[in-house]
C-alpha positions as protocol buffer text, in pm:
chain_id: "A"
residue {
  index: 1
  type: MET
  ca { x: -1375 y: -164 z: 1602 }
}
residue {
  index: 2
  type: ALA
  ca { x: -1398 y: -398 z: 1307 }
}
residue {
  index: 3
  type: SER
  ca { x: -1454 y: -252 z: 964 }
}
residue {
  index: 4
  type: SER
  ca { x: -1429 y: -354 z: 601 }
}
residue {
  index: 5
  type: VAL
  ca { x: -1432 y: -116 z: 309 }
}
residue {
  index: 6
  type: ALA
  ca { x: -1608 y: -271 z: 11 }
}
residue {
  index: 7
  type: ALA
  ca { x: -1754 y: 41 z: -145 }
}
residue {
  index: 8
  type: SER
  ca { x: -1570 y: 202 z: -432 }
}
residue {
  index: 9
  type: PRO
  ca { x: -1243 y: 361 z: -330 }
}
residue {
  index: 10
  type: PRO
  ca { x: -1196 y: 642 z: -289 }
}
residue {
  index: 11
  type: LEU
  ca { x: -1555 y: 673 z: -155 }
}
residue {
  index: 12
  type: GLY
  ca { x: -1535 y: 397 z: 103 }
}
residue {
  index: 13
  type: LEU
  ca { x: -1193 y: 502 z: 230 }
}
residue {
  index: 14
  type: LEU
  ca { x: -1285 y: 869 z: 216 }
}
residue {
  index: 15
  type: LEU
  ca { x: -1582 y: 813 z: 444 }
}
residue {
  index: 16
  type: PHE
  ca { x: -1371 y: 612 z: 685 }
}
residue {
  index: 17
  type: LEU
  ca { x: -1080 y: 856 z: 690 }
}
residue {
  index: 18
  type: LEU
  ca { x: -1314 y: 1150 z: 738 }
}
residue {
  index: 19
  type: SER
  ca { x: -1455 y: 971 z: 1042 }
}
residue {
  index: 20
  type: LEU
  ca { x: -1105 y: 949 z: 1191 }
}
residue {
  index: 21
  type: ARG
  ca { x: -1044 y: 1323 z: 1192 }
}
residue {
  index: 22
  type: PRO
  ca { x: -1057 y: 1482 z: 1537 }
}
residue {
  index: 23
  type: HIS
  ca { x: -1281 y: 1749 z: 1383 }
}
residue {
  index: 24
  type: PRO
  ca { x: -1383 y: 1835 z: 1023 }
}
residue {
  index: 25
  type: THR
  ca { x: -1120 y: 2107 z: 973 }
}
residue {
  index: 26
  type: ALA
  ca { x: -829 y: 1908 z: 1114 }
}
residue {
  index: 27
  type: SER
  ca { x: -537 y: 1840 z: 884 }
}
residue {
  index: 28
  type: TYR
  ca { x: -492 y: 1487 z: 759 }
}
residue {
  index: 29
  type: THR
  ca { x: -158 y: 1323 z: 839 }
}
residue {
  index: 30
  type: SER
  ca { x: -81 y: 1003 z: 650 }
}
residue {
  index: 31
  type: PHE
  ca { x: 203 y: 755 z: 676 }
}
residue {
  index: 32
  type: VAL
  ca { x: 197 y: 529 z: 370 }
}
residue {
  index: 33
  type: PHE
  ca { x: 367 y: 190 z: 335 }
}
residue {
  index: 34
  type: GLY
  ca { x: 364 y: -45 z: 39 }
}
residue {
  index: 35
  type: ASP
  ca { x: 473 y: -110 z: -317 }
}
residue {
  index: 36
  type: SER
  ca { x: 451 y: 53 z: -661 }
}
residue {
  index: 37
  type: LEU
  ca { x: 75 y: 105 z: -619 }
}
residue {
  index: 38
  type: VAL
  ca { x: 154 y: 388 z: -376 }
}
residue {
  index: 39
  type: ASP
  ca { x: 527 y: 464 z: -428 }
}
residue {
  index: 40
  type: THR
  ca { x: 560 y: 839 z: -491 }
}
residue {
  index: 41
  type: GLY
  ca { x: 930 y: 847 z: -569 }
}
residue {
  index: 42
  type: ASN
  ca { x: 1139 y: 650 z: -320 }
}
residue {
  index: 43
  type: ASN
  ca { x: 1276 y: 427 z: -594 }
}
residue {
  index: 44
  type: ASN
  ca { x: 1417 y: 736 z: -767 }
}
residue {
  index: 45
  type: TYR
  ca { x: 1684 y: 731 z: -496 }
}
residue {
  index: 46
  type: LEU
  ca { x: 1770 y: 360 z: -524 }
}
residue {
  index: 47
  type: PHE
  ca { x: 1993 y: 156 z: -753 }
}
residue {
  index: 48
  type: THR
  ca { x: 1708 y: -42 z: -906 }
}
residue {
  index: 49
  type: ILE
  ca { x: 1554 y: -132 z: -1238 }
}
residue {
  index: 50
  type: SER
  ca { x: 1210 y: -70 z: -1086 }
}
residue {
  index: 51
  type: LYS
  ca { x: 1180 y: 300 z: -1163 }
}
residue {
  index: 52
  type: ALA
  ca { x: 911 y: 535 z: -1288 }
}
residue {
  index: 53
  type: ASP
  ca { x: 1128 y: 836 z: -1363 }
}
residue {
  index: 54
  type: SER
  ca { x: 1068 y: 874 z: -1737 }
}
residue {
  index: 55
  type: PRO
  ca { x: 767 y: 939 z: -1965 }
}
residue {
  index: 56
  type: PRO
  ca { x: 490 y: 840 z: -2001 }
}
residue {
  index: 57
  type: TYR
  ca { x: 485 y: 809 z: -1621 }
}
residue {
  index: 58
  type: GLY
  ca { x: 336 y: 1126 z: -1474 }
}
residue {
  index: 59
  type: ILE
  ca { x: 196 y: 1255 z: -1801 }
}
residue {
  index: 60
  type: ASP
  ca { x: -141 y: 1336 z: -1638 }
}
residue {
  index: 61
  type: PHE
  ca { x: -7 y: 1438 z: -1296 }
}
residue {
  index: 62
  type: ALA
  ca { x: -98 y: 1807 z: -1274 }
}
residue {
  index: 63
  type: PRO
  ca { x: 118 y: 1903 z: -972 }
}
residue {
  index: 64
  type: SER
  ca { x: 435 y: 1810 z: -1165 }
}
residue {
  index: 65
  type: GLY
  ca { x: 323 y: 1963 z: -1492 }
}
residue {
  index: 66
  type: GLY
  ca { x: 304 y: 1620 z: -1651 }
}
residue {
  index: 67
  type: GLN
  ca { x: 660 y: 1526 z: -1558 }
}
residue {
  index: 68
  type: PRO
  ca { x: 753 y: 1191 z: -1396 }
}
residue {
  index: 69
  type: THR
  ca { x: 773 y: 1196 z: -1017 }
}
residue {
  index: 70
  type: GLY
  ca { x: 846 y: 831 z: -946 }
}
residue {
  index: 71
  type: ARG
  ca { x: 479 y: 733 z: -931 }
}
residue {
  index: 72
  type: PHE
  ca { x: 413 y: 413 z: -1125 }
}
residue {
  index: 73
  type: THR
  ca { x: 112 y: 565 z: -1298 }
}
residue {
  index: 74
  type: ASN
  ca { x: 23 y: 828 z: -1555 }
}
residue {
  index: 75
  type: GLY
  ca { x: -139 y: 1039 z: -1282 }
}
residue {
  index: 76
  type: ARG
  ca { x: -221 y: 1007 z: -916 }
}
residue {
  index: 77
  type: THR
  ca { x: -199 y: 700 z: -696 }
}
residue {
  index: 78
  type: ILE
  ca { x: -514 y: 595 z: -510 }
}
residue {
  index: 79
  type: PHE
  ca { x: -386 y: 756 z: -191 }
}
residue {
  index: 80
  type: ASP
  ca { x: -315 y: 1080 z: -378 }
}
residue {
  index: 81
  type: VAL
  ca { x: -682 y: 1075 z: -479 }
}
residue {
  index: 82
  type: ILE
  ca { x: -790 y: 1014 z: -120 }
}
residue {
  index: 83
  type: VAL
  ca { x: -569 y: 1291 z: 20 }
}
residue {
  index: 84
  type: GLN
  ca { x: -710 y: 1540 z: -229 }
}
residue {
  index: 85
  type: GLY
  ca { x: -1062 y: 1413 z: -165 }
}
residue {
  index: 86
  type: LEU
  ca { x: -1011 y: 1498 z: 201 }
}
residue {
  index: 87
  type: GLY
  ca { x: -935 y: 1855 z: 100 }
}
residue {
  index: 88
  type: ASP
  ca { x: -558 y: 1854 z: 147 }
}
residue {
  index: 89
  type: SER
  ca { x: -339 y: 2007 z: -121 }
}
residue {
  index: 90
  type: SER
  ca { x: -8 y: 1848 z: -22 }
}
residue {
  index: 91
  type: PHE
  ca { x: 94 y: 1485 z: -68 }
}
residue {
  index: 92
  type: PRO
  ca { x: 316 y: 1302 z: 183 }
}
residue {
  index: 93
  type: PRO
  ca { x: 667 y: 1316 z: 33 }
}
residue {
  index: 94
  type: PRO
  ca { x: 875 y: 1003 z: -31 }
}
residue {
  index: 95
  type: TYR
  ca { x: 1091 y: 923 z: 269 }
}
residue {
  index: 96
  type: LEU
  ca { x: 1415 y: 923 z: 70 }
}
residue {
  index: 97
  type: ALA
  ca { x: 1351 y: 1268 z: -79 }
}
residue {
  index: 98
  type: PRO
  ca { x: 1576 y: 1543 z: 65 }
}
residue {
  index: 99
  type: ASN
  ca { x: 1279 y: 1743 z: 195 }
}
residue {
  index: 100
  type: ALA
  ca { x: 1098 y: 1455 z: 368 }
}
residue {
  index: 101
  type: SER
  ca { x: 1213 y: 1548 z: 719 }
}
residue {
  index: 102
  type: SER
  ca { x: 1166 y: 1925 z: 701 }
}
residue {
  index: 103
  type: ASN
  ca { x: 952 y: 2069 z: 978 }
}
residue {
  index: 104
  type: GLY
  ca { x: 674 y: 2186 z: 750 }
}
residue {
  index: 105
  type: THR
  ca { x: 659 y: 1874 z: 537 }
}
residue {
  index: 106
  type: ILE
  ca { x: 674 y: 1599 z: 795 }
}
residue {
  index: 107
  type: PHE
  ca { x: 342 y: 1700 z: 952 }
}
residue {
  index: 108
  type: VAL
  ca { x: 166 y: 1615 z: 626 }
}
residue {
  index: 109
  type: GLY
  ca { x: 303 y: 1263 z: 665 }
}
residue {
  index: 110
  type: VAL
  ca { x: 563 y: 1052 z: 490 }
}
residue {
  index: 111
  type: ASN
  ca { x: 544 y: 792 z: 213 }
}
residue {
  index: 112
  type: TYR
  ca { x: 776 y: 492 z: 262 }
}
residue {
  index: 113
  type: ALA
  ca { x: 644 y: 279 z: -27 }
}
residue {
  index: 114
  type: SER
  ca { x: 882 y: 123 z: -277 }
}
residue {
  index: 115
  type: GLY
  ca { x: 814 y: -32 z: -616 }
}
residue {
  index: 116
  type: ALA
  ca { x: 896 y: -406 z: -644 }
}
residue {
  index: 117
  type: SER
  ca { x: 891 y: -449 z: -266 }
}
residue {
  index: 118
  type: GLY
  ca { x: 680 y: -692 z: -70 }
}
residue {
  index: 119
  type: ILE
  ca { x: 581 y: -812 z: 273 }
}
residue {
  index: 120
  type: LEU
  ca { x: 859 y: -1071 z: 255 }
}
residue {
  index: 121
  type: ASP
  ca { x: 1216 y: -940 z: 253 }
}
residue {
  index: 122
  type: GLU
  ca { x: 1325 y: -1148 z: -48 }
}
residue {
  index: 123
  type: THR
  ca { x: 1044 y: -1028 z: -272 }
}
residue {
  index: 124
  type: GLY
  ca { x: 1166 y: -823 z: -571 }
}
residue {
  index: 125
  type: SER
  ca { x: 1531 y: -923 z: -539 }
}
residue {
  index: 126
  type: LEU
  ca { x: 1567 y: -943 z: -918 }
}
residue {
  index: 127
  type: PHE
  ca { x: 1509 y: -567 z: -933 }
}
residue {
  index: 128
  type: ILE
  ca { x: 1821 y: -514 z: -717 }
}
residue {
  index: 129
  type: GLU
  ca { x: 1741 y: -241 z: -463 }
}
residue {
  index: 130
  type: ARG
  ca { x: 1392 y: -191 z: -317 }
}
residue {
  index: 131
  type: ILE
  ca { x: 1263 y: -122 z: 33 }
}
residue {
  index: 132
  type: PRO
  ca { x: 1088 y: -426 z: 184 }
}
residue {
  index: 133
  type: LEU
  ca { x: 800 y: -358 z: 420 }
}
residue {
  index: 134
  type: GLY
  ca { x: 1012 y: -437 z: 726 }
}
residue {
  index: 135
  type: LYS
  ca { x: 1269 y: -176 z: 622 }
}
residue {
  index: 136
  type: GLN
  ca { x: 991 y: 75 z: 560 }
}
residue {
  index: 137
  type: VAL
  ca { x: 878 y: 27 z: 919 }
}
residue {
  index: 138
  type: GLN
  ca { x: 1238 y: 84 z: 1033 }
}
residue {
  index: 139
  type: TYR
  ca { x: 1240 y: 409 z: 836 }
}
residue {
  index: 140
  type: PHE
  ca { x: 922 y: 514 z: 1016 }
}
residue {
  index: 141
  type: GLU
  ca { x: 1099 y: 444 z: 1344 }
}
residue {
  index: 142
  type: ALA
  ca { x: 1364 y: 695 z: 1238 }
}
residue {
  index: 143
  type: THR
  ca { x: 1086 y: 943 z: 1154 }
}
residue {
  index: 144
  type: ARG
  ca { x: 941 y: 891 z: 1499 }
}
residue {
  index: 145
  type: ASP
  ca { x: 1281 y: 960 z: 1658 }
}
residue {
  index: 146
  type: TYR
  ca { x: 1296 y: 1286 z: 1462 }
}
residue {
  index: 147
  type: LEU
  ca { x: 950 y: 1381 z: 1584 }
}
residue {
  index: 148
  type: VAL
  ca { x: 1043 y: 1307 z: 1944 }
}
residue {
  index: 149
  type: GLY
  ca { x: 1350 y: 1528 z: 1908 }
}
residue {
  index: 150
  type: THR
  ca { x: 1133 y: 1806 z: 1764 }
}
residue {
  index: 151
  type: LEU
  ca { x: 809 y: 1779 z: 1964 }
}
residue {
  index: 152
  type: GLY
  ca { x: 896 y: 1570 z: 2268 }
}
residue {
  index: 153
  type: GLU
  ca { x: 766 y: 1224 z: 2359 }
}
residue {
  index: 154
  type: ASN
  ca { x: 416 y: 1321 z: 2475 }
}
residue {
  index: 155
  type: ALA
  ca { x: 336 y: 1549 z: 2182 }
}
residue {
  index: 156
  type: THR
  ca { x: 469 y: 1289 z: 1938 }
}
residue {
  index: 157
  type: GLY
  ca { x: 244 y: 1024 z: 2090 }
}
residue {
  index: 158
  type: LYS
  ca { x: -61 y: 1249 z: 2051 }
}
residue {
  index: 159
  type: PHE
  ca { x: 38 y: 1340 z: 1695 }
}
residue {
  index: 160
  type: LEU
  ca { x: 76 y: 975 z: 1591 }
}
residue {
  index: 161
  type: ARG
  ca { x: -252 y: 874 z: 1753 }
}
residue {
  index: 162
  type: ASN
  ca { x: -432 y: 1111 z: 1517 }
}
residue {
  index: 163
  type: ALA
  ca { x: -242 y: 1001 z: 1204 }
}
residue {
  index: 164
  type: VAL
  ca { x: -359 y: 732 z: 962 }
}
residue {
  index: 165
  type: PHE
  ca { x: -123 y: 449 z: 867 }
}
residue {
  index: 166
  type: SER
  ca { x: -203 y: 301 z: 527 }
}
residue {
  index: 167
  type: ILE
  ca { x: -50 y: -28 z: 416 }
}
residue {
  index: 168
  type: ILE
  ca { x: -93 y: -165 z: 65 }
}
residue {
  index: 169
  type: ALA
  ca { x: 142 y: -459 z: 16 }
}
residue {
  index: 170
  type: GLY
  ca { x: 138 y: -822 z: -91 }
}
residue {
  index: 171
  type: SER
  ca { x: 88 y: -799 z: -467 }
}
residue {
  index: 172
  type: ASN
  ca { x: 456 y: -849 z: -547 }
}
residue {
  index: 173
  type: ASP
  ca { x: 483 y: -1142 z: -308 }
}
residue {
  index: 174
  type: ILE
  ca { x: 202 y: -1311 z: -502 }
}
residue {
  index: 175
  type: LEU
  ca { x: 348 y: -1215 z: -841 }
}
residue {
  index: 176
  type: ASN
  ca { x: 692 y: -1348 z: -748 }
}
residue {
  index: 177
  type: TYR
  ca { x: 532 y: -1674 z: -640 }
}
residue {
  index: 178
  type: LEU
  ca { x: 333 y: -1712 z: -963 }
}
residue {
  index: 179
  type: GLU
  ca { x: 603 y: -1622 z: -1213 }
}
residue {
  index: 180
  type: PRO
  ca { x: 825 y: -1890 z: -1374 }
}
residue {
  index: 181
  type: SER
  ca { x: 1144 y: -1976 z: -1193 }
}
residue {
  index: 182
  type: VAL
  ca { x: 1461 y: -1805 z: -1315 }
}
residue {
  index: 183
  type: PRO
  ca { x: 1772 y: -2019 z: -1373 }
}
residue {
  index: 184
  type: LEU
  ca { x: 2033 y: -1977 z: -1097 }
}
residue {
  index: 185
  type: PHE
  ca { x: 1763 y: -1822 z: -873 }
}
residue {
  index: 186
  type: GLU
  ca { x: 1535 y: -2123 z: -871 }
}
residue {
  index: 187
  type: LYS
  ca { x: 1423 y: -2254 z: -534 }
}
residue {
  index: 188
  type: THR
  ca { x: 1154 y: -2484 z: -404 }
}
residue {
  index: 189
  type: LYS
  ca { x: 817 y: -2308 z: -382 }
}
residue {
  index: 190
  type: LEU
  ca { x: 606 y: -2322 z: -73 }
}
residue {
  index: 191
  type: PRO
  ca { x: 257 y: -2471 z: -92 }
}
residue {
  index: 192
  type: PRO
  ca { x: 0 y: -2193 z: -155 }
}
residue {
  index: 193
  type: VAL
  ca { x: -144 y: -2221 z: 197 }
}
residue {
  index: 194
  type: ALA
  ca { x: 204 y: -2183 z: 350 }
}
residue {
  index: 195
  type: LEU
  ca { x: 269 y: -1870 z: 142 }
}
residue {
  index: 196
  type: GLN
  ca { x: -60 y: -1716 z: 254 }
}
residue {
  index: 197
  type: ASP
  ca { x: 13 y: -1791 z: 618 }
}
residue {
  index: 198
  type: MET
  ca { x: 368 y: -1655 z: 593 }
}
residue {
  index: 199
  type: MET
  ca { x: 247 y: -1331 z: 436 }
}
residue {
  index: 200
  type: VAL
  ca { x: -23 y: -1279 z: 699 }
}
residue {
  index: 201
  type: SER
  ca { x: 218 y: -1364 z: 981 }
}
residue {
  index: 202
  type: ASN
  ca { x: 487 y: -1124 z: 859 }
}
residue {
  index: 203
  type: LEU
  ca { x: 239 y: -844 z: 792 }
}
residue {
  index: 204
  type: THR
  ca { x: 94 y: -890 z: 1140 }
}
residue {
  index: 205
  type: LEU
  ca { x: 439 y: -849 z: 1295 }
}
residue {
  index: 206
  type: HIS
  ca { x: 490 y: -522 z: 1108 }
}
residue {
  index: 207
  type: LEU
  ca { x: 146 y: -392 z: 1210 }
}
residue {
  index: 208
  type: LYS
  ca { x: 216 y: -475 z: 1574 }
}
residue {
  index: 209
  type: HIS
  ca { x: 553 y: -300 z: 1554 }
}
residue {
  index: 210
  type: LEU
  ca { x: 385 y: 13 z: 1417 }
}
residue {
  index: 211
  type: HIS
  ca { x: 137 y: -8 z: 1702 }
}
residue {
  index: 212
  type: GLU
  ca { x: 423 y: -27 z: 1952 }
}
residue {
  index: 213
  type: LEU
  ca { x: 566 y: 287 z: 1792 }
}
residue {
  index: 214
  type: GLY
  ca { x: 242 y: 477 z: 1845 }
}
residue {
  index: 215
  type: ALA
  ca { x: 19 y: 406 z: 1545 }
}
residue {
  index: 216
  type: ARG
  ca { x: -350 y: 369 z: 1630 }
}
residue {
  index: 217
  type: LYS
  ca { x: -542 y: 412 z: 1304 }
}
residue {
  index: 218
  type: PHE
  ca { x: -471 y: 163 z: 1026 }
}
residue {
  index: 219
  type: VAL
  ca { x: -600 y: 100 z: 674 }
}
residue {
  index: 220
  type: VAL
  ca { x: -477 y: -237 z: 547 }
}
residue {
  index: 221
  type: VAL
  ca { x: -550 y: -304 z: 180 }
}
residue {
  index: 222
  type: GLY
  ca { x: -589 y: -655 z: 43 }
}
residue {
  index: 223
  type: VAL
  ca { x: -446 y: -781 z: -286 }
}
residue {
  index: 224
  type: GLY
  ca { x: -642 y: -719 z: -606 }
}
residue {
  index: 225
  type: PRO
  ca { x: -734 y: -974 z: -876 }
}
residue {
  index: 226
  type: LEU
  ca { x: -385 y: -1018 z: -1021 }
}
residue {
  index: 227
  type: GLY
  ca { x: -509 y: -1320 z: -1216 }
}
residue {
  index: 228
  type: CYS
  ca { x: -671 y: -1069 z: -1451 }
}
residue {
  index: 229
  type: ILE
  ca { x: -363 y: -859 z: -1533 }
}
residue {
  index: 230
  type: PRO
  ca { x: -198 y: -917 z: -1874 }
}
residue {
  index: 231
  type: TYR
  ca { x: 130 y: -1049 z: -1730 }
}
residue {
  index: 232
  type: ILE
  ca { x: -35 y: -1332 z: -1538 }
}
residue {
  index: 233
  type: ARG
  ca { x: -274 y: -1411 z: -1822 }
}
residue {
  index: 234
  type: VAL
  ca { x: 24 y: -1452 z: -2055 }
}
residue {
  index: 235
  type: ILE
  ca { x: 247 y: -1664 z: -1833 }
}
residue {
  index: 236
  type: LYS
  ca { x: -48 y: -1881 z: -1731 }
}
residue {
  index: 237
  type: LEU
  ca { x: -166 y: -1915 z: -2095 }
}
residue {
  index: 238
  type: VAL
  ca { x: -514 y: -1788 z: -2012 }
}
residue {
  index: 239
  type: ALA
  ca { x: -762 y: -1749 z: -2299 }
}
residue {
  index: 240
  type: TYR
  ca { x: -844 y: -1399 z: -2422 }
}
residue {
  index: 241
  type: GLY
  ca { x: -1097 y: -1223 z: -2201 }
}
residue {
  index: 242
  type: ARG
  ca { x: -1050 y: -1465 z: -1912 }
}
residue {
  index: 243
  type: CYS
  ca { x: -861 y: -1448 z: -1582 }
}
residue {
  index: 244
  type: SER
  ca { x: -637 y: -1703 z: -1416 }
}
residue {
  index: 245
  type: SER
  ca { x: -868 y: -1874 z: -1168 }
}
residue {
  index: 246
  type: ALA
  ca { x: -573 y: -2040 z: -991 }
}
residue {
  index: 247
  type: ALA
  ca { x: -404 y: -1705 z: -929 }
}
residue {
  index: 248
  type: ASN
  ca { x: -723 y: -1541 z: -810 }
}
residue {
  index: 249
  type: GLN
  ca { x: -806 y: -1832 z: -580 }
}
residue {
  index: 250
  type: LEU
  ca { x: -462 y: -1794 z: -419 }
}
residue {
  index: 251
  type: ILE
  ca { x: -527 y: -1423 z: -369 }
}
residue {
  index: 252
  type: GLN
  ca { x: -878 y: -1471 z: -234 }
}
residue {
  index: 253
  type: GLY
  ca { x: -748 y: -1724 z: 16 }
}
residue {
  index: 254
  type: TYR
  ca { x: -484 y: -1479 z: 134 }
}
residue {
  index: 255
  type: ASN
  ca { x: -733 y: -1192 z: 154 }
}
residue {
  index: 256
  type: MET
  ca { x: -973 y: -1403 z: 358 }
}
residue {
  index: 257
  type: LYS
  ca { x: -700 y: -1488 z: 608 }
}
residue {
  index: 258
  type: LEU
  ca { x: -582 y: -1127 z: 621 }
}
residue {
  index: 259
  type: SER
  ca { x: -935 y: -997 z: 680 }
}
residue {
  index: 260
  type: ARG
  ca { x: -982 y: -1246 z: 962 }
}
residue {
  index: 261
  type: ARG
  ca { x: -649 y: -1142 z: 1118 }
}
residue {
  index: 262
  type: ILE
  ca { x: -746 y: -775 z: 1099 }
}
residue {
  index: 263
  type: GLN
  ca { x: -1064 y: -857 z: 1285 }
}
residue {
  index: 264
  type: GLU
  ca { x: -860 y: -1035 z: 1553 }
}
residue {
  index: 265
  type: LEU
  ca { x: -622 y: -739 z: 1586 }
}
residue {
  index: 266
  type: ASN
  ca { x: -918 y: -509 z: 1646 }
}
residue {
  index: 267
  type: GLU
  ca { x: -1026 y: -733 z: 1931 }
}
residue {
  index: 268
  type: GLU
  ca { x: -675 y: -769 z: 2072 }
}
residue {
  index: 269
  type: MET
  ca { x: -567 y: -405 z: 2063 }
}
residue {
  index: 270
  type: GLY
  ca { x: -866 y: -247 z: 2236 }
}
residue {
  index: 271
  type: PRO
  ca { x: -1102 y: 42 z: 2153 }
}
residue {
  index: 272
  type: GLU
  ca { x: -835 y: 308 z: 2101 }
}
residue {
  index: 273
  type: THR
  ca { x: -693 y: 123 z: 1801 }
}
residue {
  index: 274
  type: VAL
  ca { x: -877 y: 91 z: 1470 }
}
residue {
  index: 275
  type: PHE
  ca { x: -784 y: -151 z: 1193 }
}
residue {
  index: 276
  type: VAL
  ca { x: -979 y: -134 z: 869 }
}
residue {
  index: 277
  type: TYR
  ca { x: -945 y: -395 z: 598 }
}
residue {
  index: 278
  type: ALA
  ca { x: -999 y: -246 z: 249 }
}
residue {
  index: 279
  type: ASN
  ca { x: -1135 y: -506 z: 7 }
}
residue {
  index: 280
  type: SER
  ca { x: -954 y: -405 z: -311 }
}
residue {
  index: 281
  type: TYR
  ca { x: -1026 y: -739 z: -480 }
}
residue {
  index: 282
  type: ASP
  ca { x: -1402 y: -694 z: -495 }
}
residue {
  index: 283
  type: ILE
  ca { x: -1364 y: -325 z: -578 }
}
residue {
  index: 284
  type: VAL
  ca { x: -1150 y: -394 z: -886 }
}
residue {
  index: 285
  type: ARG
  ca { x: -1368 y: -685 z: -1000 }
}
residue {
  index: 286
  type: GLU
  ca { x: -1671 y: -458 z: -975 }
}
residue {
  index: 287
  type: LEU
  ca { x: -1496 y: -197 z: -1193 }
}
residue {
  index: 288
  type: MET
  ca { x: -1403 y: -462 z: -1449 }
}
residue {
  index: 289
  type: GLN
  ca { x: -1741 y: -629 z: -1469 }
}
residue {
  index: 290
  type: ASN
  ca { x: -1952 y: -312 z: -1461 }
}
residue {
  index: 291
  type: TYR
  ca { x: -1714 y: -62 z: -1619 }
}
residue {
  index: 292
  type: ARG
  ca { x: -1987 y: 131 z: -1803 }
}
residue {
  index: 293
  type: ARG
  ca { x: -2133 y: 231 z: -1468 }
}
residue {
  index: 294
  type: TYR
  ca { x: -1811 y: 417 z: -1383 }
}
residue {
  index: 295
  type: GLY
  ca { x: -1755 y: 603 z: -1709 }
}
residue {
  index: 296
  type: LYS
  ca { x: -1426 y: 433 z: -1794 }
}
residue {
  index: 297
  type: CYS
  ca { x: -1329 y: 119 z: -1983 }
}
residue {
  index: 298
  type: PHE
  ca { x: -1213 y: -142 z: -1734 }
}
residue {
  index: 299
  type: SER
  ca { x: -1288 y: -447 z: -1948 }
}
residue {
  index: 300
  type: THR
  ca { x: -1099 y: -773 z: -1899 }
}
């Protein structure tokens, strides 16, 4: 099954995720992997300078009473929005939180995401500790072992087949590549095409490992238009109101290769496995270019 979500999130993803439920009243179990876009507090438990544990983070997050939770946002992450849109009241806890493996909590799912992390292990090293995607998958393997010990092998397999595995990673790999070299840490940069291929190859390995561990329903999110964020516009000396075309071309090339690979994985893995590529780039560009349509100011 090949799919691409290009409608506005959370609408496009909501429709897809609703279609994955065994029946309309079934609970929604989510295992989330990625970076600060979906980190819900794992970095609170790390020795890192990439933290979101002080105001104004969380100021609009109602479940915490406006207190920081470790989310790198004033309110909910996009997957928080999706979970609530599906009618669930509980969010998957961060893996490193003390309550993440409790019997009642683990069936909601687990969030393994870590701010500053990337697809590549070396991404984010300047922030000291972070959980690269490969390590996040290893943490899921430990979660699976816990489930097997609790439910047994067969019941765990059935449980995981009905869960949704969401992966939103790659932004920090691109950002690290685009930023100026730091003295003492400087190294030769790969050609853009080689970086894209390395990211897709490494992400594919992690997706296949998750599949081997029992995952069958995947949402893989592409990288957004980072050439339009203030940081890149400053370091690339982009004129006011414009985006870095070089940065966005790099991202679009990566997204194209990733989308193609997702299509191939759908064909390789058979009908019981579903990979969906979520086109975040076009979604965000639509919000920026037609912000009045959405009731918020998303101007560039």
